Structure formats: structure tokens, C-alpha cells
ROBA-125552 format. One record per residue (C-alpha): residue number from 0; x, y, z. Coordinates in steps of 0.5 Angstrom, whole numbers. Example, Ala and Ser with C-alpha at 12.3 -4.5 7.8 and 13.67 -1.06 7.14 Angstrom:
REM residues 2
     i       X       Y       Z
     0      25      -9      16
     1      27      -2      14
***
This chain:
REM residues 488
     i       X       Y       Z
     0     289     177     163
     1     285     184     162
     2     280     181     157
     3     279     175     160
     4     277     178     166
     5     273     183     163
     6     269     178     160
     7     268     174     166
     8     266     180     170
     9     261     182     164
    10     258     175     164
    11     257     175     171
    12     253     181     171
    13     249     179     165
    14     247     172     170
    15     246     177     176
    16     241     181     172
    17     238     176     168
    18     237     172     175
    19     234     178     178
    20     229     179     173
    21     227     172     173
    22     225     172     180
    23     222     179     180
    24     217     175     174
    25     216     168     178
    26     216     170     185
    27     210     170     189
    28     209     176     194
    29     202     174     196
    30     200     172     203
    31     198     165     202
    32     197     158     206
    33     200     158     213
    34     207     159     212
    35     207     165     208
    36     201     168     211
    37     204     167     217
    38     210     171     216
    39     207     177     213
    40     202     177     218
    41     208     177     223
    42     211     183     219
    43     205     187     219
    44     204     187     227
    45     212     189     227
    46     210     195     223
    47     205     197     227
    48     209     196     233
    49     206     190     236
    50     208     183     237
    51     201     180     239
    52     194     182     237
    53     187     181     240
    54     184     175     238
    55     177     177     234
    56     171     176     237
    57     163     177     236
    58     161     183     240
    59     158     181     247
    60     161     175     247
    61     168     172     250
    62     174     170     245
    63     173     162     247
    64     166     161     248
    65     165     158     241
    66     172     154     242
    67     179     157     243
    68     181     157     236
    69     175     159     232
    70     177     166     230
    71     184     165     230
    72     187     164     223
    73     193     160     220
    74     200     162     223
    75     197     165     229
    76     196     161     236
    77     193     163     242
    78     197     166     248
    79     196     162     254
    80     192     166     259
    81     190     172     255
    82     185     174     250
    83     191     175     245
    84     194     171     239
    85     201     171     237
    86     205     169     231
    87     206     161     230
    88     213     162     226
    89     220     165     228
    90     222     172     228
    91     227     172     223
    92     224     173     216
    93     218     177     219
    94     224     182     221
    95     227     182     214
    96     220     183     211
    97     219     189     215
    98     226     192     213
    99     225     191     206
   100     217     194     207
   101     220     201     208
   102     222     203     201
   103     218     197     197
   104     212     196     201
   105     210     190     205
   106     205     187     199
   107     212     187     195
   108     217     186     200
   109     218     179     199
   110     221     180     191
   111     227     185     193
   112     228     180     199
   113     228     174     196
   114     232     177     190
   115     238     180     194
   116     238     173     199
   117     238     168     193
   118     244     172     189
   119     247     172     196
   120     247     165     196
   121     250     164     190
   122     256     169     191
   123     258     166     198
   124     258     159     194
   125     263     162     189
   126     267     165     195
   127     267     158     198
   128     269     155     191
   129     275     160     190
   130     277     158     197
   131     277     151     196
   132     282     152     190
   133     277     151     185
   134     278     156     179
   135     274     162     177
   136     270     158     172
   137     268     152     176
   138     266     156     182
   139     261     160     178
   140     258     154     175
   141     258     151     182
   142     254     158     184
   143     249     157     178
   144     248     150     180
   145     245     152     187
   146     242     158     183
   147     238     154     179
   148     236     148     183
   149     229     147     184
   150     229     147     191
   151     233     153     191
   152     228     156     187
   153     222     153     190
   154     224     157     196
   155     226     163     192
   156     220     164     189
   157     215     165     196
   158     215     168     202
   159     218     163     207
   160     224     162     211
   161     228     156     208
   162     232     161     203
   163     234     166     208
   164     236     160     213
   165     240     157     208
   166     244     163     206
   167     245     165     213
   168     248     159     215
   169     252     159     209
   170     255     166     211
   171     256     163     218
   172     260     157     216
   173     264     162     211
   174     266     167     217
   175     267     161     222
   176     273     159     217
   177     276     165     217
   178     275     167     224
   179     282     165     226
   180     285     170     221
   181     282     176     224
   182     277     178     230
   183     272     181     225
   184     270     175     222
   185     269     172     229
   186     264     177     230
   187     261     176     223
   188     260     169     224
   189     257     170     231
   190     252     175     228
   191     250     170     222
   192     249     164     227
   193     244     169     231
   194     240     171     225
   195     240     164     222
   196     237     162     229
   197     232     167     229
   198     230     165     222
   199     230     158     224
   200     231     155     231
   201     234     149     229
   202     240     152     226
   203     243     152     233
   204     246     146     230
   205     251     150     227
   206     254     150     233
   207     258     144     231
   208     261     146     224
   209     263     152     227
   210     267     149     233
   211     270     145     228
   212     272     151     224
   213     275     155     230
   214     278     149     233
   215     282     151     239
   216     283     158     238
   217     279     160     244
   218     279     168     243
   219     275     167     236
   220     270     164     240
   221     270     170     244
   222     268     174     238
   223     263     169     235
   224     260     169     242
   225     260     177     242
   226     257     177     235
   227     251     173     237
   228     250     176     243
   229     245     181     241
   230     241     176     237
   231     241     171     243
   232     238     176     247
   233     233     178     242
   234     231     171     241
   235     230     170     249
   236     226     176     250
   237     222     175     244
   238     220     168     246
   239     219     169     254
   240     214     175     252
   241     210     171     247
   242     211     164     249
   243     212     164     256
   244     220     162     256
   245     226     163     253
   246     226     156     251
   247     219     155     247
   248     218     157     241
   249     211     158     237
   250     212     151     234
   251     210     148     241
   252     212     141     243
   253     215     139     236
   254     219     133     239
   255     213     129     238
   256     214     129     231
   257     221     126     231
   258     222     119     232
   259     227     113     230
   260     222     109     226
   261     221     115     221
   262     229     115     219
   263     228     108     215
   264     223     112     210
   265     227     119     210
   266     234     117     209
   267     232     113     202
   268     227     118     200
   269     234     123     201
   270     238     119     197
   271     233     119     191
   272     231     126     191
   273     238     130     193
   274     241     127     186
   275     234     129     182
   276     234     136     185
   277     242     137     185
   278     243     133     178
   279     246     126     179
   280     253     129     179
   281     252     131     186
   282     254     123     187
   283     261     125     186
   284     261     128     193
   285     261     122     196
   286     268     121     193
   287     271     128     196
   288     274     125     202
   289     278     120     198
   290     281     125     194
   291     287     129     196
   292     283     136     195
   293     277     133     198
   294     281     133     205
   295     281     140     206
   296     279     143     213
   297     273     147     209
   298     271     141     206
   299     271     137     213
   300     267     143     216
   301     262     143     211
   302     261     135     211
   303     260     136     219
   304     255     141     217
   305     251     136     212
   306     252     130     217
   307     249     134     223
   308     243     137     219
   309     241     131     215
   310     242     126     221
   311     237     131     225
   312     232     131     220
   313     232     124     218
   314     228     123     224
   315     223     128     223
   316     216     126     220
   317     215     131     215
   318     222     131     212
   319     220     125     207
   320     212     127     206
   321     214     130     199
   322     220     133     195
   323     219     140     197
   324     220     138     205
   325     227     137     203
   326     227     145     204
   327     228     143     211
   328     236     140     209
   329     236     146     204
   330     242     149     208
   331     247     143     206
   332     246     143     199
   333     252     148     198
   334     256     144     202
   335     254     138     197
   336     255     142     191
   337     262     144     193
   338     264     137     195
   339     262     135     188
   340     265     140     185
   341     272     139     188
   342     272     131     187
   343     270     132     179
   344     275     137     179
   345     280     132     182
   346     278     126     177
   347     279     131     171
   348     285     134     173
   349     289     128     169
   350     284     127     164
   351     287     129     156
   352     280     132     154
   353     279     136     161
   354     278     143     158
   355     272     139     154
   356     270     134     159
   357     269     139     165
   358     264     144     161
   359     260     139     158
   360     259     135     165
   361     257     142     168
   362     253     144     162
   363     249     137     163
   364     248     138     170
   365     245     145     169
   366     241     142     163
   367     238     137     168
   368     236     142     173
   369     233     146     168
   370     229     140     166
   371     227     139     173
   372     224     146     174
   373     220     145     168
   374     218     137     170
   375     216     140     178
   376     212     146     175
   377     216     151     179
   378     214     157     174
   379     206     156     176
   380     207     157     183
   381     206     164     183
   382     199     164     179
   383     197     158     184
   384     199     163     190
   385     195     168     187
   386     189     165     188
   387     189     167     196
   388     190     174     194
   389     185     174     189
   390     180     170     193
   391     181     175     199
   392     180     181     194
   393     174     178     191
   394     171     177     198
   395     173     184     200
   396     170     188     194
   397     163     184     194
   398     161     181     200
   399     158     185     206
   400     163     188     211
   401     160     185     217
   402     160     178     214
   403     163     172     218
   404     167     167     213
   405     167     160     214
   406     174     158     212
   407     181     154     214
   408     186     154     208
   409     185     161     206
   410     184     164     213
   411     191     167     214
   412     190     171     207
   413     183     173     209
   414     186     176     216
   415     192     179     212
   416     188     182     206
   417     181     183     210
   418     178     185     216
   419     173     179     216
   420     171     175     222
   421     174     168     220
   422     170     162     223
   423     175     156     222
   424     170     150     221
   425     175     145     223
   426     176     148     230
   427     168     149     232
   428     166     143     236
   429     159     140     234
   430     156     142     240
   431     158     149     239
   432     156     150     232
   433     149     151     233
   434     150     157     238
   435     155     160     234
   436     149     160     228
   437     144     163     233
   438     149     169     235
   439     151     170     228
   440     143     170     226
   441     141     175     232
   442     147     180     230
   443     144     180     223
   444     151     177     220
   445     151     174     214
   446     155     168     213
   447     159     166     207
   448     165     160     206
   449     172     161     202
   450     174     154     201
   451     179     150     197
   452     177     144     194
   453     181     139     198
   454     177     141     204
   455     170     143     201
   456     167     136     203
   457     169     136     210
   458     167     143     211
   459     160     142     208
   460     159     136     212
   461     161     139     219
   462     157     145     219
   463     151     143     215
   464     146     148     213
   465     144     150     205
   466     150     152     201
   467     149     156     195
   468     156     157     190
   469     157     164     188
   470     164     164     184
   471     170     160     183
   472     177     163     183
   473     181     157     181
   474     182     152     186
   475     178     156     191
   476     170     157     191
   477     166     162     195
   478     159     160     198
   479     153     163     201
   480     152     159     207
   481     145     159     211
   482     147     155     217
   483     142     151     221
   484     139     156     227
   485     135     150     230
   486     136     143     233
   487     133     138     228
***
């Protein structure tokens, strides 16, 4: 028994090291668009001991004189009744980034954080698989299916909250299923639920599967509540201080994006893309409740979690826009993998050549995922996101320090990497643009623009003036802009 065990340990070690090196190579650490720059800018504030920051302003003028959002970069919002701006996004991921910045620096914190988080997700799935009775080889294969899932890799290769939310949810469910065994598991469950909600507020839906896991064990509820209390207090205090109420987040009134009519599009979209991202073998999960091993309490809890989260996001407008918006339901992917594995293992238990068929099926599933990673061009994400950092660095090194920069897509990155005053072209009202141009001219502030291709035509049409192209950095172009300072 010793040799097979040692071989498995060595195989796992090689897989872990190889996967870590892969993520080290392909993970983007950059402050890019709204999400990634928003999280990194929020973490940068935390590291200075602040939760908010004064809004940028032209000397001698008020912060809202040319429009309330003119100088506010993506990833921030204006605090009502103040001259400050606050992060739009939740506190959870910035806290993790700040913690990992101590040994690695904030500019690189995303890489070690995502490596540790992604591997933790694989490890948790392995433990779950063993708990539902799958052998080590199948459990390891299940972890590999999760780690190589294109959507999981999409989340693992950039500074976004989806990966972290998924792993904290998985940890919470695993601890919940063990909470009736020992009080410490109840504490761990509450702690994990709190962090999942801090990372993504909608993870509060975890209360449904957690309650199913705990059943009538009332003492376990006390330990879960005690474990989650510090995180709940932190969230309430933060929201109240920043957004004015413990029950308000930076997302504002998101319920305007929910409607029953969206489900008619989103549910078929989910049905198409989930097997595409998790291999067609995941369809076997639908048969799990009809197989004796699929009726375990663990799979019932995971099934409830999948139903609750998928059901919730089925009514969300953005869920079905494109494949990567399935990241909102990424936390249920481990449940689908486990259900499919249990069903397949049960089907093959009586097959005469199960020792051949099983590995072939799992190998085919992994090959499918690898092919999808290539088809969806996930390995190009890092080079694409580098455009934001490169354009910001070029501007910092080549443009005057007092320049004002017209932008939108790169505004969060410019705020993170530079000290330039940003002008959000889509936030300037037509009636304020002339006065703004006159003020910039009077203060001898040169005006430039850093724009992505998709926003260029609208920005130029809205602002007018004479535009001279300076340099193109992949998808972004830097322009010198002479704004009109007199009425036509």
C-alpha cells in the first residue's frame, strides 16, 4: 500500500507545482478596467489607513462644478453629501489583496493570492469528493476538472472577486456539513460565510444550504452565528460609514437589473454554456438524485445551493450577456462536478471494463476543458490587461505632470498608476464642457486623451476640438487634444 500512496502524493505535488507555475505565468496583476482597478484602488486605500479619498478637483473650483462624476475614475462613487469618493466594490477582496501585499507588494499581490485561492478550491473539492465516497483517483480527477475549467481559470488569472467568492462558499459548505460533528466546524462555517459575504454580498444566499446542512442541531447554529459575527459587524459598520446604511452597498439599487423576463434568455444560456465550460459529462449531474449514492445529505445540500444561486441569477440582466458572466454562478460549479462524478462512478460500478472506461471518460473531460481554454483564448488575458498598465506608464513617463487626461475605460488604471487629473468624457454635460476647457486653458493645463478603440468615436464626437494621435499601445491610443475654448 505504501508505493501507490507515495505515487499519489508525488503526482499531487507535481500537479500543484505545475498549476502554481502556470498561474504565475498567466495571471494578470494589473489594475485594468472597472473591476480590477476598483479592487486594487480600494486595497491601496486600506494600506494607507483610509476607506475613502477626496475627489480630485481643479484648483479654485468645486468638486461638482463640471459634473458630479467628471473626475471620478471607474471603480469609485461619490459619497452623498461629501467631497469624497469611495470604492464601489465590496471590502472582502481588497482586504485579501492588502494582506498579500505585505510580503509581495500590492502590484503583485494578485498572483500569490490567486494561486493560493485556486489551489484551496481544488483541495476543498477533493475533500468533498472523498466525503461523498469517491475513491482518491476520482476525487483527484474532480479537483483537476475544477482547476482546468475555463471559467475558473478566467477568474483565477485576474484581480476579480469571483474566484475568492467561490472558494469561501465551498469552504462554508464543507464546514457546515461537519458542524454537527464538532463545535469548531460551526465556528469555521460562520467565519467562511462571513468572508464569502464580505467578498460578494449575494453570497448571503448561503444561509439556505447551511441551514439544510445543520438541520435541527440548534447548538450548531449558535457556533455558526458566533463565527460569523465579527465579519457581519465589520460589513455593517463599513457599509454604514461609507454608504450611509448597514444594508446598502456600493452597487446601489441593483434590483433594477432583476426581472422575470430575463430568465427566459438566461436559463437556456446557462444550459448551453455550463456543459461547454465543465465538459458535456457534467450533464450526468442531473441523474445523481436517481442513483442511491446521489441521495446523500451532502449532495442534497450542494444541490440546494446550486438551485438557489442559479435560480437567483437567472433573473439578473447581465447573467446571460456572454459566457464569462457565468462567473456569477461559478460558486456552484464544484457542486455540479461532484454530482456528475458521483453519478458516473455509480453508473460504472457494475461495468465490466470500468477500470478502463472511467479513466478514459475523465481524460476526455479534461481534454475538452483544455481545448476550450485554447478556443476562448484565455491565455491572452494577461497581455490584454497589460495594456492598461502600459498606457498608464507611458503617460506618466511622457506627458506633463499637470496634464488633464480625457478617458473612461482606463480611468481606474490611471488613478492607480499615476497622479493625473482624469476627465470622464461620458460624464461631462455639453453645457459644462466649454467652461471646463476654458478653465484648463487658463490654468495652462495641457489636455490629452487615453482611449480604447470602442470609445474613441463617441469621445471625440462629444468633446470636439482638434485631436492629434501620439501613440497607439495595443487597444489604447494616446491623443493630444486642443479643446474648443470659444463658443462656435
